[in-house]
N, C-alpha and C positions, 0 to 999 in steps of 0.2 A: 264745421265753420272754422276758418283759420283765425290766428291771433290778430288783434287789431294793431295797426301801425302805431309808432311812437307818437306821431302827431295826433292821431285819434285819441290815444290814451290821455295825452295832456289836455286836449280840448274837453274830453269827458270830465276830468277833474275840475277844469275851470267852470264848466256848466253846472256841475254839482255844487260849486261854491257860491253860485249866484243866489241872491235872495229869492225865495219863493220857488226855487228849483226843486224837483223831486228826485232823490237818488234812485238810480236804476240798478246799482250793484248791491246785492244783499249783504256783502261784507262790510258795507259802510253803515249798517244799521246802528243807531246810537246805543240801543240796549245791548246788542251783541258786543260792541266795542267796550261798553262799560263792564260787561261780564268778564271779558278777557282781561281788562285792566285790573279788575278786582281779584281775579284768579292769580294774575302775575304778582300783585301786591301780597296776596296770601302766601305764595311761594317764597317771595323775598323775606316776608316776616318770619316764616318757619325756618328758613335758612339762617336768618340772623339769630333767632332763638337758639338753634342748634349750635351755631358758632360760639354764641355767648356761653352756653352750657359747657362746651368743650374747653373754652378758654378758662372758665372758672375752675373746671376740674383740673386743668393743667396747673393753674396757680395754686390750687389746694394741694396738689401732689408735690409741687416744688417746695411749698412752705413746710408741708409735713415731712418730706424727705430731709430738708435742712435741719428740722428740729430733731429728727431721729438720729441723724449722723452726729449732731452735737452731743446728744445723750450717750451715743455709743462711745464717742471720744472721751467724754468725761467720766463714764461709768463702766470701765472695763470689767470691774468685779461685780457689778450689779446686774447680772443677766436677767433675772426675773422681771425687773422694772422695765428693761429695754424691750423684752419680748411682749410684755403687757401693752406697752405703748405702740409697738409695731402692729400688733393684732387689732387694737382699738382703732388706730388710724386707718388701717386697711379695711376694716369692717365699716367704718363710717363713710369713707370715700366710695366704697363699693356698694353702699346702700344695703348692707347685709343685716339681718336680724340676729343671727347667731354666728359666733366665730370660735374656732379652736386652733391652737398651735402646739404641735408635738415636736420633740426632738429626741434623738436616740441617745440612750444612756446604757451602754453595754448592749444587752439583748432586749432591753425594754424601751418602748417608745412612750416616754413620759408626757403627760398632759402638762405643758409648761405655762400655758396662758389660755384664758377663755374670755369670751365677750357675749353679753346678753344671755348668760346661762343661769337658769334656776338651779337650786341646790340638787334637786333630783336629776336634772339633765346632766349636770357635771358628774354626778356619781355614775350615770350611765356611760358617759364618755370614758371615764377612768377605768371601767371594766374591760375596755378593749385597748389594752396597752402592750400586748405581746405580739406574736408574729402576725403581720398584716395579711388580710384576705381580701379578695376582690369584691366581696359583698358589701363592704363599706366604702365610702368615698375616700377616706384617708388611706385605706388599705390598697385600693386600686391606684391611687396616686403614688404611693411608695413603690408598688410592684412595677408600674410602668415607668417611673422616673420622669414623668412629664405632666403637664397641666391636664387635669380632667374636668370637663365642663358638662354638667347634667342639667338641662333646662327643666326637666320634670322627672324626679326620682321614681315616681309611680309607673312611669312608662319605660323605665330603664330595665332591661332584661337581667342585668347582673346584680342590681341592687337588692340586698336581702335584709337590710336593717329596718324592716317594716315596723317592728315594735318601737324603735327609737323615733321613727317618722310619726307614728301615731301619738307618742308621748309629747313630742315637741311641736309637731305641726308644720315642719318645713317641707317644701316641695322642690325647690331648685338648689343646686350646690355647685361650688367651684373649689377644686383642690389644686394646690400648687406645691410641688416638692421643694424641699430645701436641699439643694445639690452642692456637694463638695466634690468638684470634678465630675466624674460620672457616678458618684456614689450618693444616693438619697439618704440624708441623715435626719429627716423629719418632714413635716408637711404643715402647710397653712390652709385651713379649710373654712370656707364661708357658706352659710345657709341663708335662704330667704323663705319666708312663709308663702309668698306668692310664686306661682309658676312663671317661668320666663327665662330669657337668656341674659347673662352678664354681657355688657358691651365690650368690644375689643379694647377700648381705652381702659375700662375697669380691669380686664384680665391682665393687660400689660402693667397696670399700676400694682396689682397684687403680686405679680411676678417680680417686680422691682423690690417690693417690701420683703419678699421671700429671700431674695439675694442679700438684702441687708440683715435679715435674721441670721443667715449663714455667717456673715461677717461678725455679727455680735457674738455668736456662739464660739467661733474660732478665737475672737479676741478674749473672751472669758477664759477659754482653755489656756491660751498663751499667758494670760495675766496670772493665772494660778501657778503655772510652771515658773514664770519669772519671779513671782512673789516667794515661792519656795526656795529658789536659787538665791534670791536676795537675802533671805533669812540665813541661809548657810554661810553666805559671804560675810554677813554682819557678825555671825558668831565667831568665824575664824579671824576676822579682822581685829576684833577686840578693841583695844584702846590705841589704835595707830594714830600717829601724829596728824594734826589737823591743819598744819601750816599750808598756806597758799591753796586752800581748798577750792576756791572759785576757779583759779587758773587750771588746776589739775582736772576739775570736772569738765571744763570747756575743752581741754585738750583730749581728754578721754572720749568725750562725745564725738569729736571730729575724727579721731582715730577709729572709733567704732563704726561711724558712718562710712568711712573709706573702706574699712575692712569688709563690711557687709556688701558694699558696692562691688568690691573686687571679687567676692565669692560669686555674685550674680553674673559677672561677665562670662563665666564659663558656659552660660546658656545662650549668649548673644554672639552675633558676628563681630569681628574686630572693628568694623566701621561704626556699628551702633555702640559698642563698648567705649570706643574713644570719644564719641559724642557725649555719652553719659558721664564719663570720668572728667571730661573737660567742662562739664556744667552747661553744655549746649542743648541738652534734651531734658525732658521732664524726669523727675525722680521716679524710677520704676518701683520703688518701695511703697509708693502711695497707692492705695486701693482706688480703682476707678472702674467705670463701666464704659465699654467701647465696642464698636463694631470691628470684628476680626475675621480672618479666614484661618481655619484649622485644617492641617494636613495630618492624617494618620498613614503610616506606611509600615509594612512588615513583610516577612518572607513567606511564600507559599511552600508548604511541604517541610517546614523547619522542624516541627514536632516529630514527624516520622524519621527525619534525618538524624535527630539527636538520639533516637532509640537504637540506631544501628551503628552510628559513627563513633570513633574514638573521641575522647574529650579534646585531644590535641587537634583533631580535624575540625571539631565544632568551633574551637577558639580561632583556628585559622580562617574559617569562613566568616565568622563574626568580625574579625579584624579587617578583612578585605571589604566586607559589606559596610562597616562603620566608616572606613576611610572615604568611600564614595558618598555616603550620607553626609558626613561632615563637610566634604568639599562642596557639595551642592547646596547645603543649608547656608554655608558661609557665602557662596557666590551670589545667592539670591536674597541675602539679608533676612533669613528666617531666624526665629527665636526658638531654641530647643526648650520645650516644656518638660519633657522627660524622655529618657531612653529606658527600654525594658527588654533586654535580650535582643530579639530580632525585630522589635517594634520601636517606633519613635513617633512622638507627637510634636509637631512644629507649628508655631504661631506666626502669622503675618499681620502687620499693622499694630504690633504691640512688642515692646513698650514705645517704640518710635513710629510715627505715622509713615506709611508707605503708599505712594500713589499706585492705583490699580493693583491693590494687594491681592485681589482674587486672581488676576492674570499672572502676577508674580509667583503665586503659589502653584499654579498650573505649570508654569515654565519649569519650576524646580522639580515638580513631580515627573514631568516628561524627561528631564535630565537624569533623574534617579532611575526611571524605568529603562532608559537606554543604557546607562552605565552598568546597572546591576544586571541587565539583560546580557551584556557582553561578559560579565563575570560568570553568569549562569552557564554560558557555553563551555567555559573551562571547567566549571563544577561538574557538568554532565559527563565530560570526558573522563572524570574520575569516579563516575558512578553516583553522583549526588544530584538528585532530581529536585532542584530548588528554583523558585521564581519569585517575583515581586509584585505586590498589589498595593493600591493606595485608595484612600477615601478623602474627599475634600468637601467641607461644609462652611457656610458663612452665616454670620449672625452676631448678635450682641452677647457679651459675656462680662463677668466681673473679673477684673485683673488685679494682681498684686502678689505680695509674698506671703507664704504660709510656712510654718515651721517654728523652730525655737532658735535661741541665740547662736548655737553652734552649727545649726543646719537650717538654712533658709532656701526655699524653692520658689521660683517664679511660676505662678500658676494661673490658669483660667478656669472660671466656674461658670457653667451655663449649658443649656441643652445643645448648643452648637458643637461642643466637644463630644458629647455622646453620639450625635448624629454622624460626625466624621468617623468615629470609631466603628459604628455599625456599618457604614458604607465600606470601610476597609475590610471588615469581616466578609462582606459579600463579594469583594473584588477577586476575580481570577487572576492568574499569572498574566502580567502585562496590562491589566486594566487599571484605569484611573477613574473611579466613580465619583460624580459630583452631584451636589444637591440642586434643587430647582433655583434656590436663591443665587447660587454661584453662576449657574447657567445664564440667568437673566442678565447678569453683569457683563458677561464675556462672550455671549453667543455669536456675536459678529466677528470674533477674533479667533475662534477655535472650530475645529471640525469634531462633531460628536456622533455617536450612534446610540439610539435609545435602547435601554435595557428593559424598560417597562416600569410598572408600578410594583414596588416591593413592600411587603410587610416586615418592618424592622423591629427588632426586640426593643421594648421600652417606649415605643411610639404608638399612640392611639390610632393614628390615621396612616394609611399607606403613603409611600413617598415615591414620586416620579424620579427615576434615576437615569442618568446618561453616562456613557463611557467616552472619555476624551481620546479621540483618534490622533489628533495633532493640532498644530497651530496653522493658521491660514493668513495670507497676506505677506507681502515682501518684507514689511517692517518686523514681523514676528518670526520669520523663518529662521 
């Protein structure tokens, strides 16, 4: 039977609306309509409740973060109080029943703070303070250097701390490492008595507090060094004249700030350095959290080359190689995080925002691949089998300066840095391997070839990896 005409449809609705008329379409049944309306209202009510919960969590996180940062800024020398507050806040907002926070002190991973722990539980945690092992949540978190989420420890094949589980009664766990660059210096662990997963919002919140714990630990270390140096200066200064003390202090602070800025400009392109020195860009010395793109690049075959080449030949290759790196980094407004022999880590979108920073990072990597590839042709004529590989990852990191007064480094702390390094390790000569997050941002602008799914050291889940073949489109050629 064919569809009714528009006129028939209209007439049918008119007839149905007449008093005493009997509907012939089962879809107009009042009970059915009421049920659909009630179902829709229930969906909207659930969505509103979910949005309200997420908004409240966001407000709680913002308020807690503000209070923690205030405490960090006021209490540089009171690390235990800061870590206790961080753990308590993360545990409360993450609906955890038990929480622990460890940080490395030499070869020992000390229990720095606890939440919801009975005395015997704390004693059990303190017994496991030496080399981490995969049988515990904190051990696996430290070994992998990334977030570990276990909805049910009794179903987890690697978990072996069954005595502790029986003693305390927890069933689910979340471990977040405290990362200084690519180096885990501690872990924040939350436990729940009930089985179940932490929400993505809760995991992201705990990762944020872990980053703040790293900042607090670094601040405490720097504070201790500065305090010792201040004591030495005071002893040497003796009874120096005090005249015009206020003016001298103000001038000294300004000179110190300019000097620190000047030291940092060696990591930045001239254009960005000029913006910062002119006061037209944010102070890079301030610690902040931002989305960045990280590029790792190094030479293939360099270790074997150094074992057979003369030192003068090694230095010649590095000089030629670094000239090309420096040229490309400057041309594309990258920020040098560090140089290490044949390797370099370059940041984009920090400290100054860059539009399409993922694409800018890829353009620089392609430039380096081409220019170093040309150098490699000359090197091979001299019997030196060298090439170049790169890894690019995108994500959020904590940015700022670390070090002490005579040596400040601009640094990024976050999993994104570790991922870029691991991708670079996997790259063959001429390859530029990118993470899925970078690919999503630029997939219409570049040509890629799938490498497949790789198990990368330090990452719990395999990563889908693509190699950049080149740019596409006339504007990017």
